[in-house]
N, C-alpha and C positions, 0 to 999 in steps of 0.2 A: 674752372670749377665743372666737375663732373656731375652728372646727375642720370640715374635710370628711370625711364618713362615705368609707369604703374601698368600701362597696358599699349599694346600696339596697334589697337584696332582703331584709335583715333589719332594718328600722329601729329598732325595739324594742331590738337587740342594740346597734346604734352608738350610740344614745343611752345605754344603760346604759354603754358604754365611755366615752364623752364626761363622762358625769356622774362617774364614778371619778376620771379623770385630772384634771377640775377640781377635786374634792374636795381634792386635794393642795395646793392654794393655799389651804385654808381660807375661800374665800369663798363655800363653799354646803356643806350637808350633806346628807346622802341622808335621807330620811324615809320610814318604811315606814308602809302603809296602816292598820296597828293603832295606832301612834302619834298618825298624824293624826287617827284616827277619836276616839282617847281626849281628843285636845285640844278636837276639834270639841264633844264631850259636855260638856268641863268647863264649869264656870260662869263661870269667869275667864280661863283661858289660852287665847289666841288661836294657832293653828296656823300652821305657815309651810311653804311646800313651794318646790322649786326650780322656775323657769320655764324652759322649753325654747321656743327660738325658731327658726323656720325662715326663711332669707333665699332667695329665689328670684333666679336671675339667667341669663344666655345659659348659661355653662358647667355650670349644674346647680342644687345645692342646698347652702346651708351651713347646719349645725347648730349652734347655740352656747347656752350657759348663759346667762341674761341675768337674774341676781339672783336673789331669793326673794319670791314672794307672801304678804302677810299676809291671812289669812282671819277673818271674825267671821260667824257665823250661817250658814254655808255659802256666802257670798259673798266675794270677794277684795275687799279695802278699801284696798289699797297694796301696795307694792314696797318692798323693801330693795336698795341698790346693794351693789356687792362690801364696799366699807368698813364700811358698815351690818351687812352679814351677818356678816364676821368680829367685828365687835363683839358681835353677838348670841353668836357661838361662844365668846369669850372667857369670857363669863360662864356659858354651859351648859357648859362644859369640854370642848368639842369640837373646840378647835384642836388638830391633830396635827400640821401641818407648815405650810410656807410660808415667805415671805421678807417681813422688814420693811426698809423703805429710810428712813435716816436722813441727814441732812447732816453732813459731816464738821465737828469743832469749828472749823475755821479758816473755813468755809461756801465753801470751794472745791473741793468735790467731795463725794462720797458714801459710805457706807459700807452694804452689804448683809449682813443678819442672818438666817442661817437658821434658823428655829423648830426647836428638837429637842424640847422637851416644854412642855407648859403645864397648869397645875392652877386651879381656881377653886373658892372658897368663898364662899356668901352666908348672911349672917346678918342676919335681920329685927330691927328694933327699933321699939318704939311709945315716942315720946319726947313728953311733954306733947300728947298726942293725936294727934300727926303721926307717918306711916309713913316710917321712914329704912330702907335697905335698905344694908348694908354688903357690897361686894363685894372681896373679896381675890385677887388673881391672882399667881401666881408662874410665871415663864416662865424657860426657858433656851434659849440659842440658841449660834451659833457665827459668827465673821465669816468670810463666804464670799466677798467681793471689795470691794475699796475703789478709788475712783477720785480719789485725792487724792495730792498729794506730801507732805502732812502726815504726819510720824511718830506713829502711832497708840499707840505702845508704852508712853508716858508714862503714869503714873497720872491725871494731869489730863485727857488726851483719852480714855483708857478710861472714867474715870466719866463723862464728859460723853455719849460714846457709850451706855452705858447709860441715862443719865438721859432721853437722846432717845428711846430706843427705849421706855421706860416711858410717856411722854408720848404716843407714837404709839398705843400700847394704849389709854391713858385716852380719845384723842380718838375711836377707834374705837367705843370701848364708849358714848361719851358720844353719839355721831352716832346709833347704834342706839335708846339710850333716848329721844332725843329726838323721832326719828321714830315710836316707839311711842307716846309721849305725844299727838304730834300725830293719830295715828289712833286714840287711846282703845282700843289694844290690847296686852294684857299678853304679849308674845310670848316674855318671861323664866320666865313662871310664878311670878311674887313672890307673887300671889294664895296659891297652893297652899303656897309657904312660909311664908307669914304664918300661915296656917290650922293648919299643923301646931303652930308655936309659941304661938300666941294663940289658942287655939280659943273660949274665951270673948268675947274681944274682937272676934274675926272675925265674929260674928252682927250687929255694927253696922256692918261694912264691905261684907258679902256681896252685898246689895242695889243697893248705889250703887257698884259696884267700878269701872263705867267711868267715872264722874266723879270718883272717887276717885284711880284709877290716875295721873293726869297730875299729881297734888300730890304724889306721892311724891319724897321726897330721895333722890339717888342719893350714896353715900360711896365712892369708887374708891382702892383702894390696891395699886399695881401693885409687884412686885419682880422684878426682872430679873437675870441673871447671864449673862454671855458665859464659856463652857466652854472652847472651842478657839482659841487665840489665834496660832497660828503665823503667820498673814497679818499680824499686829501688828508683828511685829519690822521689817518693811522696807515703805517705801510702794511701791505698785504703780508709779507715775510718778515718773521722776527729777526733783529739785528743781532750780529754775533755774542753782544753781552747778553742778550735775552734768552739765548739757548741753552 
């Protein structure tokens, strides 16, 4: 997302506005210094922070948010792209708005789903000595636009759209999880969650958490619900027979 500041007299204010507007997409979230410092001091949690870039050109400067940086021991060790950032936010319960794009059931168009609300619950489990994190996501959305001639008002089409939406959420979460394992960076705070429930067992994991974290199994359960269905009554585009 590119954005040109209205004025360069107050760059900090312009960046704050840019960051706020970009937050509506749920491709990043604001991190205050207190939370960032707390994560830095954590024995396991790797903090993240938005990356703001400035592109110089003949007409001036363009300022844009370019993902989020992942930090360990005070140094940036990697970067999350937009999909990975939202995958992280699904788990943290920080997705407030945004749009999910899915293919229509007939594959001839797309459906745009506006996120209305989302909740998450993370439950740790130690099974046969292996750590399993169970992530439950409940999301509600509305159909904001469709670019297909297909009638999406049928039960079959409606259910397929919900399933496709759930799959997008799962893929975004897995993308973030895979990146975090690659970096050996617990951006989700799974170590802290595990510690709270298994305080005794945690002692055996604590000192080697960086090596143990990539071996964690992630179980994702996504429940989606489309609430407003006015646009499902008629296709936006006419079918071939109606032209």
